[in-house]
MIBA-116136 format. One line per 5 residues: their letters; for each residue x, y, z of C-alpha. Coordinates in nm, 3 decimals. Layout:
BEGIN
A) X/Y/Z  ...
//
This chain:
BEGIN
MNRRD) -1.284/0.368/0.027  -0.972/0.286/-0.178  -0.650/0.250/-0.030  -0.484/0.607/0.048  -0.840/0.666/0.221
FLKAT) -0.835/0.373/0.471  -0.460/0.451/0.541  -0.489/0.819/0.576  -0.769/0.723/0.839  -0.531/0.502/1.023
SVLGS) -0.275/0.770/1.063  -0.554/0.878/1.354  -0.337/0.662/1.595  -0.043/0.805/1.425  0.262/1.028/1.636
AFLPI) 0.037/1.130/1.885  -0.254/0.959/2.114  -0.583/1.036/2.113  -0.677/1.228/2.344  -0.786/1.253/2.668
STVLA) -1.154/1.385/2.785  -1.220/1.637/3.070  -1.383/1.375/3.301  -1.726/1.449/3.323  -1.983/1.411/3.646
AVDGS) -2.073/1.036/3.627  -2.380/0.947/3.482  -2.484/0.575/3.616  -2.088/0.458/3.672  -2.177/0.164/3.471
TKTIG) -2.192/0.043/3.100  -2.514/0.018/2.962  -2.588/-0.330/2.757  -2.884/-0.437/2.558  -3.047/-0.744/2.402
PSESF) -3.049/-1.088/2.595  -2.774/-1.225/2.767  -2.612/-1.495/2.541  -2.385/-1.805/2.558  -2.091/-1.740/2.379
SFAWL) -1.715/-1.932/2.244  -1.458/-1.905/1.979  -1.623/-2.238/1.844  -1.982/-2.040/1.834  -1.762/-1.765/1.675
KGLAR) -1.643/-1.997/1.386  -2.000/-2.150/1.319  -2.118/-1.777/1.287  -1.820/-1.695/1.039  -1.910/-2.020/0.855
YISNQ) -2.253/-1.978/0.841  -2.193/-1.607/0.699  -2.000/-1.689/0.420  -2.285/-1.959/0.281  -2.543/-1.605/0.270
ASEGA) -2.520/-1.347/0.037  -2.258/-1.053/0.116  -2.411/-0.767/0.304  -2.128/-0.577/0.473  -2.130/-0.335/0.728
KPNLP) -2.305/-0.024/0.619  -2.303/0.333/0.671  -2.557/0.475/0.898  -2.398/0.792/0.971  -2.600/1.110/0.998
PELQD) -2.465/1.405/0.774  -2.290/1.632/1.082  -2.064/1.323/1.133  -1.986/1.246/0.755  -1.876/1.578/0.708
LSWDE) -1.651/1.605/1.010  -1.287/1.798/0.927  -0.983/1.659/1.145  -0.966/1.861/1.424  -1.325/1.820/1.489
YQAIS) -1.339/1.425/1.514  -1.025/1.477/1.732  -1.206/1.677/1.996  -1.471/1.352/2.085  -1.311/1.139/2.338
FSKDQ) -1.435/0.880/2.540  -1.570/0.987/2.889  -1.322/0.848/3.152  -1.544/0.775/3.398  -1.720/0.520/3.136
DIWAD) -1.397/0.297/3.069  -1.547/-0.047/3.057  -1.399/-0.212/3.363  -1.278/0.078/3.550  -1.508/-0.035/3.862
NAQSS) -1.294/-0.300/3.951  -1.031/-0.190/4.099  -0.849/-0.546/4.103  -0.864/-0.535/3.685  -0.515/-0.473/3.484
FRAEL) -0.741/-0.354/3.183  -0.996/-0.045/3.076  -1.148/-0.013/2.745  -1.301/0.271/2.607  -1.500/0.288/2.282
FHLGL) -1.417/0.490/1.945  -1.700/0.748/1.855  -1.769/0.726/1.453  -1.746/0.992/1.158  -1.475/1.145/0.958
YFKKP) -1.300/0.814/0.796  -1.472/0.590/0.997  -1.821/0.542/0.875  -1.907/0.205/0.906  -2.033/0.123/1.274
VKIYE) -1.950/-0.251/1.423  -2.126/-0.394/1.715  -1.931/-0.423/2.027  -2.023/-0.652/2.304  -1.908/-0.773/2.655
IVNGQ) -1.864/-1.121/2.758  -1.911/-1.162/3.124  -1.897/-1.544/3.325  -1.886/-1.715/2.936  -2.230/-1.481/2.864
AREIA) -2.221/-1.212/2.613  -2.441/-0.877/2.573  -2.403/-0.604/2.327  -2.288/-0.251/2.452  -2.540/-0.004/2.371
YDPAM) -2.429/0.366/2.213  -2.500/0.610/2.447  -2.402/0.997/2.386  -2.290/1.013/2.799  -2.023/0.778/2.680
FDYGN) -1.836/1.066/2.491  -1.726/1.434/2.553  -1.780/1.594/2.226  -1.566/1.898/2.320  -1.533/2.136/2.068
SGIDG) -1.655/1.912/1.785  -1.988/2.120/1.767  -2.193/1.751/1.740  -2.480/1.759/1.981  -2.510/1.424/2.120
EKLPE) -2.820/1.398/2.262  -2.950/1.481/1.918  -2.772/1.135/1.759  -2.949/0.876/1.678  -2.981/0.637/1.954
DLGFA) -2.856/0.304/1.751  -2.566/0.466/1.608  -2.295/0.227/1.669  -1.905/0.251/1.712  -1.614/0.291/1.505
GFRLF) -1.427/0.072/1.740  -1.212/0.055/2.058  -0.837/0.039/2.238  -0.713/-0.096/2.540  -0.540/0.077/2.840
YKSDW) -0.322/-0.119/3.104  -0.239/-0.029/3.456  0.100/0.067/3.412  -0.051/0.372/3.271  -0.424/0.465/3.257
QRDMV) -0.374/0.788/3.042  -0.192/0.613/2.733  -0.381/0.331/2.532  -0.178/0.050/2.457  -0.406/-0.116/2.172
AFLGA) -0.690/-0.028/1.925  -0.858/-0.162/1.700  -0.984/0.137/1.452  -1.092/0.113/1.053  -1.117/-0.172/0.834
SYFRA) -0.939/-0.498/1.021  -0.692/-0.257/1.120  -0.521/-0.236/1.465  -0.242/-0.140/1.645  -0.005/-0.156/1.954
VSESM) 0.293/-0.050/2.100  0.575/-0.155/2.194  0.771/-0.065/2.558  0.854/0.317/2.426  0.490/0.338/2.449
QYGMS) 0.462/0.493/2.093  0.275/0.362/1.788  0.381/0.326/1.434  0.285/0.075/1.146  -0.052/-0.121/1.189
ARGLA) -0.158/-0.482/1.143  -0.466/-0.622/0.982  -0.638/-0.893/0.991  -0.656/-1.015/0.665  -0.512/-0.888/0.304
IDTGL) -0.698/-0.935/-0.019  -0.570/-0.863/-0.331  -0.312/-0.654/-0.214  -0.079/-0.493/-0.498  -0.247/-0.648/-0.780
GKPEE) -0.380/-0.453/-1.072  -0.735/-0.378/-0.950  -0.868/-0.262/-0.673  -0.794/-0.411/-0.314  -1.076/-0.577/-0.098
FPDFT) -1.040/-0.426/0.238  -1.264/-0.703/0.502  -1.404/-0.546/0.808  -1.407/-0.646/1.171  -1.789/-0.605/1.184
RFWLE) -1.859/-0.720/1.519  -1.604/-0.768/1.873  -1.639/-0.915/2.166  -1.468/-0.779/2.457  -1.421/-1.068/2.798
QPADQ) -1.375/-0.922/3.093  -1.070/-0.994/3.232  -0.975/-1.242/3.552  -0.869/-1.024/3.848  -0.499/-0.917/3.797
SDVVN) -0.469/-1.109/3.469  -0.240/-0.987/3.224  -0.436/-1.126/2.960  -0.687/-0.960/2.777  -0.892/-1.169/2.542
VYALL) -1.065/-0.998/2.196  -1.266/-1.177/1.963  -1.383/-1.024/1.617  -1.593/-1.134/1.321  -1.461/-1.041/1.008
ESDSV) -1.640/-1.007/0.662  -1.599/-0.889/0.321  -1.698/-1.000/-0.002  -1.451/-1.304/-0.109  -1.454/-1.420/0.319
AGAYR) -1.601/-1.433/0.638  -1.336/-1.530/0.939  -1.326/-1.559/1.346  -1.082/-1.417/1.553  -0.921/-1.420/1.899
FAITV) -0.690/-1.223/2.048  -0.527/-1.306/2.376  -0.319/-0.973/2.415  -0.057/-0.942/2.692  0.149/-0.667/2.828
NDGVV) 0.465/-0.807/2.848  0.827/-0.571/2.713  0.528/-0.426/2.492  0.253/-0.596/2.334  0.223/-0.957/2.286
MEVDS) -0.106/-1.094/2.086  -0.205/-1.491/2.039  -0.394/-1.420/1.758  -0.630/-1.797/1.607  -0.809/-1.699/1.311
ALYPR) -1.080/-1.926/1.070  -1.124/-1.818/0.746  -1.425/-1.917/0.533  -1.413/-1.821/0.152  -1.680/-1.739/-0.019
KPIER) -1.513/-1.791/-0.391  -1.154/-1.794/-0.512  -0.916/-1.552/-0.370  -0.605/-1.488/-0.614  -0.409/-1.301/-0.345
LGVAP) -0.463/-1.379/0.023  -0.248/-1.229/0.284  -0.268/-1.408/0.619  -0.115/-1.199/0.897  -0.044/-0.870/0.663
LTSMY) 0.173/-0.568/0.800  0.169/-0.235/0.675  0.419/0.039/0.738  0.587/0.348/0.605  0.883/0.406/0.428
MVGEN) 0.964/0.726/0.256  1.322/0.839/0.288  1.643/0.626/0.450  2.019/0.562/0.424  1.948/0.349/0.079
DQQAN) 1.733/0.519/-0.094  1.682/0.911/-0.124  1.452/0.975/-0.383  1.214/1.198/-0.183  1.524/1.377/-0.079
WDWRT) 1.328/1.743/-0.064  1.277/1.743/0.335  1.489/1.859/0.644  1.494/1.500/0.795  1.727/1.254/0.652
EIHDS) 1.529/0.957/0.738  1.162/0.947/0.747  0.986/0.563/0.804  0.803/0.370/1.025  0.994/0.095/0.985
DGLSM) 1.371/0.022/0.762  1.348/-0.363/0.666  1.160/-0.694/0.628  1.337/-0.932/0.842  1.294/-1.302/0.809
YTGNG) 1.363/-1.637/0.961  1.311/-1.939/0.716  1.187/-2.276/0.719  1.564/-2.409/0.669  1.690/-2.166/0.981
EWLWR) 1.818/-1.883/0.708  1.807/-1.565/0.829  1.683/-1.270/0.559  1.699/-0.920/0.571  1.573/-0.710/0.314
PLVNP) 1.608/-0.331/0.363  1.266/-0.125/0.201  1.261/0.120/-0.071  1.056/0.358/-0.184  0.992/0.268/-0.517
PQLRF) 0.942/0.471/-0.848  0.664/0.257/-0.906  0.486/-0.030/-0.778  0.722/-0.333/-0.692  0.654/-0.705/-0.561
NAYAD) 0.875/-0.985/-0.442  0.744/-1.300/-0.316  1.009/-1.492/-0.096  0.914/-1.874/-0.100  0.948/-2.112/0.214
ENPRG) 0.801/-2.372/0.359  0.680/-2.354/0.743  0.837/-1.991/0.816  0.972/-1.943/1.168  0.901/-1.622/1.121
FGLLQ) 0.890/-1.230/0.960  0.816/-0.877/1.055  0.904/-0.535/0.985  1.101/-0.361/1.205  1.260/-0.020/1.279
RDRNF) 1.646/-0.162/1.323  1.741/0.220/1.325  1.692/0.368/1.687  1.913/0.672/1.650  1.746/1.016/1.711
DHYQD) 2.043/1.129/1.521  1.940/0.970/1.237  1.554/1.107/1.226  1.593/1.476/1.384  1.216/1.395/1.432
DGVFY) 1.128/1.568/1.771  0.730/1.551/1.749  0.666/1.206/1.604  1.014/1.030/1.723  1.063/0.745/1.414
ERRPS) 1.320/0.623/1.605  1.031/0.488/1.898  0.830/0.321/1.639  0.771/-0.044/1.726  0.929/-0.324/1.556
VWIEP) 0.605/-0.598/1.455  0.714/-0.987/1.433  0.488/-1.268/1.333  0.578/-1.595/1.484  0.366/-1.933/1.336
KSGWG) 0.266/-2.148/1.606  0.235/-2.431/1.430  0.329/-2.501/1.031  0.179/-2.315/0.765  0.305/-2.523/0.497
KGSIQ) 0.409/-2.394/0.139  0.382/-2.038/0.023  0.580/-1.670/-0.018  0.635/-1.421/0.225  0.521/-1.128/0.009
LIEIP) 0.621/-0.761/0.029  0.433/-0.443/-0.156  0.615/-0.160/-0.178  0.412/0.143/-0.326  0.567/0.490/-0.440
TLDET) 0.474/0.719/-0.168  0.558/1.109/-0.160  0.410/1.164/0.150  0.458/1.006/0.498  0.121/1.005/0.600
FDNIV) 0.028/0.699/0.341  0.182/0.410/0.452  0.315/0.198/0.138  0.496/-0.110/0.254  0.278/-0.413/0.311
AFWNP) 0.371/-0.792/0.408  0.197/-1.080/0.461  0.219/-1.441/0.398  0.062/-1.574/0.077  0.002/-1.951/0.131
DEPIK) -0.008/-2.199/-0.195  -0.282/-2.363/-0.130  -0.583/-2.262/-0.331  -0.887/-2.068/-0.191  -1.161/-2.274/-0.253
PGSEM) -1.519/-2.193/-0.139  -1.674/-2.363/0.102  -1.346/-2.437/0.289  -1.208/-2.391/0.615  -0.869/-2.208/0.646
LFGYR) -0.697/-2.199/1.026  -0.391/-1.971/1.065  -0.235/-1.905/1.482  0.042/-1.688/1.496  0.187/-1.456/1.764
IYWRD) 0.226/-1.104/1.715  0.465/-0.915/1.924  0.536/-0.520/1.933  0.859/-0.456/2.067  1.163/-0.225/1.993
RPPAQ) 1.311/-0.543/1.908  1.179/-0.867/1.819  1.180/-1.175/2.038  1.390/-1.374/1.787  1.708/-1.281/1.692
PELAR) 1.990/-1.410/1.420  2.277/-1.540/1.646  2.486/-1.421/1.334  2.590/-1.042/1.260  2.277/-0.839/1.197
CVATR) 2.273/-0.550/0.884  2.203/-0.237/1.067  2.266/0.024/0.791  2.227/0.018/0.420  2.366/0.287/0.191
TGIGG) 2.427/0.342/-0.183  2.557/0.576/-0.460  2.747/0.670/-0.725  2.998/0.400/-0.771  3.369/0.409/-0.911
EVGKI) 3.673/0.474/-0.750  3.804/0.779/-0.574  4.048/1.031/-0.806  3.972/0.837/-1.109  3.790/0.915/-1.402
REYFS) 3.470/0.717/-1.439  3.416/0.539/-1.769  3.111/0.360/-1.720  2.812/0.405/-1.452  2.821/0.193/-1.184
WRFVI) 2.635/0.188/-0.839  2.826/0.141/-0.478  2.614/-0.075/-0.219  2.784/-0.027/0.112  2.644/-0.273/0.385
DFQGG) 2.718/-0.281/0.788  2.744/-0.580/0.970  2.696/-0.599/1.372  2.695/-0.817/1.624  2.733/-1.207/1.618
PFPFD) 3.091/-1.351/1.590  3.212/-0.944/1.572  3.452/-0.828/1.635  3.746/-1.067/1.660  4.069/-1.055/1.893
ADQDV) 4.375/-0.897/1.713  4.559/-1.206/1.738  4.309/-1.415/1.538  4.437/-1.464/1.133  4.058/-1.426/0.986
EVVPV) 3.990/-1.344/0.638  3.644/-1.215/0.624  3.487/-1.259/0.286  3.192/-1.095/0.091  2.959/-1.368/-0.085
IENSA) 2.801/-1.156/-0.329  2.519/-1.296/-0.552  2.379/-1.088/-0.873  2.112/-1.184/-1.122  2.267/-0.932/-1.361
GRVEI) 2.492/-0.729/-1.452  2.891/-0.727/-1.285  3.020/-0.681/-0.962  3.319/-0.517/-0.880  3.561/-0.347/-0.651
TSARP) 3.482/-0.566/-0.388  3.574/-0.520/0.010  3.496/-0.666/0.384  3.683/-0.473/0.661  3.638/-0.372/1.024
LNEIQ) 3.460/-0.098/1.128  3.542/-0.028/1.507  3.272/0.224/1.532  2.996/-0.046/1.486  3.192/-0.339/1.628
GYRAM) 3.110/-0.492/1.323  3.225/-0.519/0.944  3.110/-0.312/0.639  3.098/-0.460/0.310  3.132/-0.292/-0.042
FDVVP) 3.063/-0.355/-0.371  2.974/-0.179/-0.717  2.715/-0.330/-0.958  2.760/-0.217/-1.344  2.430/-0.292/-1.505
PGDGT) 2.449/-0.443/-1.875  2.415/-0.204/-2.158  2.120/0.017/-2.101  1.909/-0.254/-1.928  1.647/-0.108/-1.664
EPINL) 1.528/-0.467/-1.566  1.575/-0.543/-1.192  1.886/-0.612/-1.059  1.835/-0.924/-0.755  2.122/-0.940/-0.478
RVYLK) 2.234/-1.142/-0.208  2.531/-1.079/0.031  2.651/-1.225/0.366  3.050/-1.219/0.485  3.172/-1.567/0.589
AGDKP) 3.502/-1.671/0.735  3.645/-2.014/0.553  3.329/-2.203/0.536  3.160/-2.036/0.796  2.900/-1.790/0.758
LTETW) 2.898/-1.468/1.016  2.619/-1.271/0.893  2.243/-1.305/0.793  2.191/-1.295/0.474  2.137/-0.930/0.281
IYQWT) 1.865/-0.930/-0.014  1.820/-0.637/-0.222  1.638/-0.547/-0.571  1.787/-0.260/-0.747  1.677/-0.132/-1.080
PPPAD) 1.906/0.070/-1.300  1.828/0.425/-1.415  1.760/0.433/-1.769  2.107/0.495/-1.993  1.996/0.899/-2.074
DRDLH) 2.010/0.954/-1.717  2.345/0.749/-1.615  2.548/1.083/-1.699  2.352/1.245/-1.426  2.481/1.041/-1.176
NPGHL) 2.809/1.038/-1.283  3.017/1.323/-1.199  3.335/1.185/-1.381  3.137/1.242/-1.728  3.138/1.654/-1.635
LSEKQ) 3.478/1.631/-1.540  3.638/1.475/-1.803  3.418/1.731/-2.035  3.615/1.976/-1.870  3.906/1.851/-1.922
S) 3.871/1.833/-2.289
//
């Protein structure tokens, strides 16, 4: 499958939750297992991944009868796990329950799912009695006995009707924040994303769900990752705490060199926002799951990079050493800015990655892909280590993933809360040349100042090309913060991207995080179309 197929597939977990089934009469009240009981540990799983990495790559192969391959969207949505079959539902002291996803539609590769009880693992057998097939047109009794599953989802005791976490498709997984809303996705691993060749999508081919201790707020999930280039072992310790927190330990065993390895990858969607109105035909003024990439660097600097929907694929790499964290955030949580009462973009979770130890040298990489459709996740961010990927080596990465409305790490300085762009120049004056305006709002931190304080706030602006003019920084009482404003005049008729950095300071003291941006000037022939003064001067002449 290509990137678009996979990302459309994950929209099954988009704005709404998968349907809750009509409860069937209990068959036997317990999950059936097959095969012998075997001892399980994370060390054993890492050994399995290392062993597999030395074998010929086979991967999970589709094993679907035609009636499942040809399901429509609505038909697949009609298949749901029967609530009376929920894993761990027979234990009133359990804080979690699990349900399994049926194969079909986009999800054609079967995965094996095991349950761990007291350190012993047994495979969960597929049984059509686990599912309500509704109006799907599928007769479960006629499906193969060894069909397998597509993935699983977890429920927490605070709401048995709405899921908190779901693993479904390739190595994709999602969780909700305090608003109980799904949004962007994470992945186990990204390989060769954004290069001029097909991206490789590793698969979680086996999952182990460990029975949680009574009344425990932590559930452990283990996964085996496989692809042509790598095998890996993963452990997820999942906690429900102001949203969902996942403590992840991963061990990767490369099979061959990898050009671009993406660790802790995040996948989101940005179509239209305050700073980017290219796809402006929709009645809604903003359409995005995330509006920026936040980075907390190893040297303690906070960076904010607003997302864009670029005219062509755009790649940026931000070099760092031992990053303290990064994430794709939805900072704008104002319903009025979206006006979407169907999917509620203002409720989408922000997702923050926090390394548990030093990751060494590398870069946080951001890939932005053009999109005309909000069902296409076009934003990818991940950590790319400088260390060459050597076959036969072991690479260990430990990190936490926070799914929250606001990430746990916040800058003490003022944060960028809005970025707007448009035609530059001075109001009332004929524009003699093309320029582009940037307006950046900062909120929080040391703002506002007392009225009797004599504080001069100035913008510090760096540009890789062109000329900066008409700069200002002034208070904005409506947000209890400051607004920075400036124009960029591109050099000649060049269309090379211009990199910008901005922060506000008082004296030698920075007051804000650093705003970074990449702007591509339009071709010279198109610049008059962005210049109302040109049309006005023609009329005057």
